[in-house]
KEVEX-900299 format. One record per atom (N, C-alpha, C): x, y, z; atom name; residue in three letters; residue number from 1. Coordinates in Angstrom, 3 decimals. Example, Ala and Ser with C-alpha at 12.3 -4.5 7.8 and 13.67 -1.06 7.14 Angstrom:
<atoms>
       xx       yy       zz atomo residuo num
   13.190   -5.690    7.800     N     ALA   1
   12.300   -4.500    7.800    CA     ALA   1
   13.200   -3.300    7.800     C     ALA   1
   12.850   -2.250    7.080     N     SER   2
   13.670   -1.060    7.140    CA     SER   2
   12.900    0.030    7.870     C     SER   2
</atoms>
This chain:
<atoms>
       xx       yy       zz atomo residuo num
    4.120    6.895    8.678     N     UNK   1
    4.630    5.863    8.466    CA     UNK   1
    4.922    5.508   10.123     C     UNK   1
    4.541    4.031   10.300     N     UNK   2
    4.661    3.304   11.677    CA     UNK   2
    5.751    2.528   11.756     C     UNK   2
    6.705    2.587   12.591     N     UNK   3
    7.573    1.715   12.815    CA     UNK   3
    7.733    0.719   13.953     C     UNK   3
    7.473   -0.532   13.890     N     UNK   4
    7.653   -1.373   14.706    CA     UNK   4
    8.516   -2.517   14.763     C     UNK   4
    9.183   -2.583   15.907     N     UNK   5
   10.177   -3.813   16.197    CA     UNK   5
    9.489   -5.004   16.393     C     UNK   5
    9.931   -6.053   15.365     N     UNK   6
    9.442   -7.420   15.812    CA     UNK   6
   10.461   -8.624   16.171     C     UNK   6
   10.389   -9.635   16.710     N     UNK   7
   11.589  -10.623   16.978    CA     UNK   7
   11.224  -11.922   16.055     C     UNK   7
   11.885  -12.354   15.633     N     UNK   8
   11.542  -13.725   14.731    CA     UNK   8
   12.157  -14.829   15.646     C     UNK   8
   10.932  -15.754   15.895     N     UNK   9
   11.480  -17.182   16.877    CA     UNK   9
   12.362  -17.950   15.869     C     UNK   9
   12.601  -19.127   16.634     N     UNK  10
   13.591  -20.114   16.242    CA     UNK  10
   12.975  -20.863   14.726     C     UNK  10
   11.631  -20.731   14.809     N     UNK  11
   10.990  -21.373   13.738    CA     UNK  11
   10.609  -20.309   12.688     C     UNK  11
   11.057  -18.933   12.488     N     UNK  12
   11.199  -18.252   11.479    CA     UNK  12
    9.839  -17.655   11.737     C     UNK  12
    8.926  -17.282   13.018     N     UNK  13
    7.705  -16.562   12.818    CA     UNK  13
    8.093  -15.519   13.648     C     UNK  13
    7.042  -14.314   13.438     N     UNK  14
    6.914  -12.961   14.374    CA     UNK  14
    5.737  -12.743   14.246     C     UNK  14
    5.390  -11.880   15.182     N     UNK  15
    4.429  -11.493   15.648    CA     UNK  15
    3.826  -10.173   14.917     C     UNK  15
    2.927   -9.965   13.703     N     UNK  16
    2.624   -8.696   13.281    CA     UNK  16
    1.878   -7.747   14.582     C     UNK  16
    2.279   -6.743   14.799     N     UNK  17
    1.727   -5.847   16.166    CA     UNK  17
    0.264   -5.420   15.598     C     UNK  17
   -0.155   -5.164   16.801     N     UNK  18
   -1.699   -5.241   16.828    CA     UNK  18
   -2.229   -3.966   16.064     C     UNK  18
   -1.181   -3.113   16.247     N     UNK  19
   -1.570   -1.528   15.351    CA     UNK  19
   -1.557   -1.863   13.953     C     UNK  19
   -0.821   -2.533   13.587     N     UNK  20
   -0.823   -2.889   11.892    CA     UNK  20
   -1.945   -3.673   11.613     C     UNK  20
   -2.106   -4.683   12.467     N     UNK  21
   -3.279   -5.611   12.182    CA     UNK  21
   -4.624   -4.991   12.162     C     UNK  21
   -4.863   -3.932   13.001     N     UNK  22
   -5.971   -3.144   13.233    CA     UNK  22
   -6.132   -2.319   11.907     C     UNK  22
   -5.161   -1.564   11.628     N     UNK  23
   -5.301   -0.634   10.642    CA     UNK  23
   -5.321   -1.165    9.072     C     UNK  23
   -4.905   -2.316    8.798     N     UNK  24
   -5.105   -3.368    7.627    CA     UNK  24
   -6.190   -4.202    7.582     C     UNK  24
   -6.890   -4.311    8.695     N     UNK  25
   -8.000   -5.466    8.752    CA     UNK  25
   -7.501   -6.772    8.639     C     UNK  25
   -6.672   -7.191    9.431     N     UNK  26
   -5.764   -8.548    9.139    CA     UNK  26
   -6.235   -9.299   10.332     C     UNK  26
   -6.881  -10.231   10.270     N     UNK  27
   -7.191  -11.323   11.055    CA     UNK  27
   -6.735  -12.781   11.113     C     UNK  27
   -6.879  -13.460   12.032     N     UNK  28
   -6.386  -14.964   12.221    CA     UNK  28
   -6.891  -15.681   10.588     C     UNK  28
   -5.652  -16.155   10.073     N     UNK  29
   -5.538  -17.055    8.976    CA     UNK  29
   -5.586  -16.188    7.780     C     UNK  29
   -5.424  -14.769    7.913     N     UNK  30
   -5.324  -14.017    6.748    CA     UNK  30
   -4.215  -14.309    5.940     C     UNK  30
   -3.957  -14.380    4.640     N     UNK  31
   -2.830  -14.599    3.923    CA     UNK  31
   -2.142  -13.187    3.753     C     UNK  31
   -0.682  -13.139    3.691     N     UNK  32
   -0.173  -11.889    3.211    CA     UNK  32
    0.848  -12.407    1.970     C     UNK  32
    0.956  -11.619    1.240     N     UNK  33
    1.894  -11.427    0.109    CA     UNK  33
    3.135  -10.997    0.634     C     UNK  33
    4.301  -11.776    0.511     N     UNK  34
    5.760  -11.180    0.988    CA     UNK  34
    6.614  -10.914   -0.551     C     UNK  34
    6.835   -9.944   -0.603     N     UNK  35
    7.856   -9.379   -1.697    CA     UNK  35
    9.196   -9.199   -1.281     C     UNK  35
   10.243   -9.359   -2.143     N     UNK  36
   11.738   -9.003   -1.742    CA     UNK  36
   11.995   -8.466   -2.791     C     UNK  36
   12.636   -7.137   -2.561     N     UNK  37
   13.359   -6.762   -3.521    CA     UNK  37
   14.417   -5.687   -2.966     C     UNK  37
   15.869   -5.950   -3.598     N     UNK  38
   16.950   -5.391   -3.351    CA     UNK  38
   17.130   -5.413   -1.789     C     UNK  38
   17.016   -6.378   -1.214     N     UNK  39
   16.931   -6.507    0.624    CA     UNK  39
   15.890   -5.685    1.087     C     UNK  39
   14.988   -5.464    0.510     N     UNK  40
   13.621   -4.859    0.994    CA     UNK  40
   12.585   -5.905    1.350     C     UNK  40
   12.133   -6.021    2.462     N     UNK  41
   10.958   -7.141    2.220    CA     UNK  41
    9.716   -6.327    2.439     C     UNK  41
    8.813   -6.612    1.700     N     UNK  42
    7.262   -5.728    2.086    CA     UNK  42
    6.243   -6.685    2.105     C     UNK  42
    5.385   -6.418    3.010     N     UNK  43
    4.359   -7.418    3.255    CA     UNK  43
    2.727   -6.712    2.691     C     UNK  43
    2.105   -7.618    2.028     N     UNK  44
    1.189   -6.931    1.551    CA     UNK  44
   -0.364   -7.757    1.652     C     UNK  44
   -1.480   -7.411    2.450     N     UNK  45
   -2.609   -8.281    2.560    CA     UNK  45
   -3.252   -8.798    1.198     C     UNK  45
   -3.308   -9.912    1.079     N     UNK  46
   -3.507  -10.731   -0.311    CA     UNK  46
   -5.384  -10.142   -0.362     C     UNK  46
   -5.939   -9.834    0.433     N     UNK  47
   -7.689   -9.353    0.153    CA     UNK  47
   -7.286   -7.970   -0.246     C     UNK  47
   -6.327   -7.418   -0.312     N     UNK  48
   -6.057   -5.862   -0.769    CA     UNK  48
   -5.706   -5.624   -2.268     C     UNK  48
   -4.923   -6.967   -2.539     N     UNK  49
   -4.760   -6.948   -4.058    CA     UNK  49
   -6.126   -6.820   -4.903     C     UNK  49
   -5.805   -5.761   -6.001     N     UNK  50
   -6.664   -5.695   -6.887    CA     UNK  50
   -7.114   -6.939   -7.396     C     UNK  50
   -8.403   -7.153   -8.041     N     UNK  51
   -8.935   -8.294   -8.569    CA     UNK  51
   -8.281   -8.602  -10.021     C     UNK  51
   -7.710   -7.704  -10.617     N     UNK  52
   -6.930   -7.829  -11.934    CA     UNK  52
   -5.646   -7.781  -11.379     C     UNK  52
   -4.840   -8.930  -11.156     N     UNK  53
   -3.596   -9.003  -10.680    CA     UNK  53
   -2.330   -8.614  -11.955     C     UNK  53
   -2.814   -8.771  -13.054     N     UNK  54
   -2.126   -8.071  -14.112    CA     UNK  54
   -1.879   -6.741  -13.976     C     UNK  54
   -2.805   -5.859  -13.515     N     UNK  55
   -2.853   -4.546  -13.321    CA     UNK  55
   -1.818   -4.057  -12.142     C     UNK  55
   -2.001   -4.915  -10.944     N     UNK  56
   -1.311   -4.997   -9.955    CA     UNK  56
    0.276   -5.179  -10.475     C     UNK  56
    0.701   -6.316  -11.004     N     UNK  57
    2.214   -6.473  -11.670    CA     UNK  57
    2.629   -5.283  -12.237     C     UNK  57
    1.652   -4.884  -13.473     N     UNK  58
    2.037   -3.788  -14.493    CA     UNK  58
    2.555   -2.388  -13.339     C     UNK  58
    1.628   -2.135  -12.301     N     UNK  59
    1.779   -1.050  -11.747    CA     UNK  59
    3.491   -1.085  -10.832     C     UNK  59
    3.371   -2.291  -10.425     N     UNK  60
    4.600   -2.625   -9.538    CA     UNK  60
    6.017   -2.489  -10.526     C     UNK  60
    5.922   -2.814  -11.695     N     UNK  61
    6.932   -3.020  -12.522    CA     UNK  61
    6.981   -1.443  -12.832     C     UNK  61
    6.067   -0.498  -13.067     N     UNK  62
    6.185    0.918  -13.475    CA     UNK  62
    6.931    1.691  -12.239     C     UNK  62
    6.497    1.112  -10.953     N     UNK  63
    7.181    1.657   -9.987    CA     UNK  63
    8.592    1.543   -9.832     C     UNK  63
    8.829    0.119  -10.016     N     UNK  64
   10.274   -0.333  -10.117    CA     UNK  64
   11.316    0.649  -10.896     C     UNK  64
   10.461    0.786  -12.122     N     UNK  65
   11.627    1.503  -13.197    CA     UNK  65
   11.779    3.013  -12.767     C     UNK  65
   10.556    3.260  -12.115     N     UNK  66
   10.540    4.869  -11.492    CA     UNK  66
   11.578    4.792  -10.388     C     UNK  66
   11.798    4.090   -9.639     N     UNK  67
   12.739    4.078   -8.349    CA     UNK  67
   14.015    3.839   -9.031     C     UNK  67
   14.087    3.176  -10.129     N     UNK  68
   15.219    2.748  -10.606    CA     UNK  68
   16.054    3.868  -11.269     C     UNK  68
   14.962    5.037  -12.097     N     UNK  69
   15.569    6.362  -12.520    CA     UNK  69
   16.021    6.888  -11.338     C     UNK  69
   15.111    7.364  -10.223     N     UNK  70
   15.348    7.808   -9.087    CA     UNK  70
   16.762    7.837   -8.749     C     UNK  70
   16.979    6.332   -8.567     N     UNK  71
   18.430    5.957   -7.792    CA     UNK  71
   19.508    6.538   -8.644     C     UNK  71
   19.492    6.289   -9.999     N     UNK  72
   20.314    6.875  -10.955    CA     UNK  72
   20.684    8.355  -11.479     C     UNK  72
   19.570    9.066  -10.593     N     UNK  73
   19.604   10.432  -10.791    CA     UNK  73
   18.797   11.222  -12.065     C     UNK  73
   17.891   10.080  -12.346     N     UNK  74
   17.550   10.298  -14.216    CA     UNK  74
   16.005   10.866  -13.959     C     UNK  74
   15.388   11.095  -12.778     N     UNK  75
   14.098   11.417  -12.415    CA     UNK  75
   13.776   12.661  -13.285     C     UNK  75
   12.581   12.863  -13.575     N     UNK  76
   12.065   13.864  -14.524    CA     UNK  76
   11.567   14.845  -13.359     C     UNK  76
   11.816   16.175  -13.482     N     UNK  77
   11.402   17.164  -12.416    CA     UNK  77
   10.074   17.856  -13.459     C     UNK  77
    9.136   18.154  -12.220     N     UNK  78
    8.147   18.861  -13.171    CA     UNK  78
    7.365   19.859  -12.137     C     UNK  78
    6.784   20.835  -12.587     N     UNK  79
    5.825   21.525  -11.550    CA     UNK  79
    4.543   20.527  -11.156     C     UNK  79
    4.068   21.415   -9.971     N     UNK  80
    2.900   20.361   -9.428    CA     UNK  80
    1.885   20.223  -10.394     C     UNK  80
    1.283   21.310  -10.995     N     UNK  81
    0.459   21.527  -12.101    CA     UNK  81
    0.620   20.608  -13.317     C     UNK  81
    2.124   20.544  -13.525     N     UNK  82
    2.516   19.681  -14.492    CA     UNK  82
    2.355   18.335  -14.615     C     UNK  82
    2.696   17.965  -13.099     N     UNK  83
    2.361   16.586  -12.442    CA     UNK  83
    0.998   15.959  -12.392     C     UNK  83
    0.149   16.955  -12.043     N     UNK  84
   -1.264   16.789  -11.658    CA     UNK  84
   -1.917   16.319  -12.980     C     UNK  84
   -1.483   17.087  -13.974     N     UNK  85
   -1.912   17.236  -15.398    CA     UNK  85
   -1.662   15.693  -16.107     C     UNK  85
   -0.414   15.119  -15.606     N     UNK  86
    0.165   14.003  -16.419    CA     UNK  86
   -0.468   12.786  -15.665     C     UNK  86
   -0.747   12.897  -14.426     N     UNK  87
   -1.219   12.306  -13.546    CA     UNK  87
   -2.645   11.792  -14.013     C     UNK  87
   -3.513   12.912  -14.290     N     UNK  88
   -4.881   12.766  -14.629    CA     UNK  88
   -5.023   12.264  -16.030     C     UNK  88
   -3.993   12.077  -16.610     N     UNK  89
   -4.167   11.335  -17.941    CA     UNK  89
   -4.029   10.059  -17.841     C     UNK  89
   -3.479    9.443  -16.850     N     UNK  90
   -3.437    7.791  -16.570    CA     UNK  90
   -4.798    7.409  -16.531     C     UNK  90
</atoms>
């Protein structure tokens, strides 16, 4: 995980650090998707979205449900081999 601090200008702009731009191949004019969920802001390069946006949304909703279960202490615990078996079935 890379942590960077940025400062927001009076016009609401900030500079995306060079290390992040390089890692994700983000260049001038690149579009980013901004997602806000429960006070957390996520930026995602549009070019890295899967071609089938419905699948992307489906996966995001599944992740949200999973995080909600974890937050409520209702996450399912399983052994590594059991998890990998279930994962490969997806």
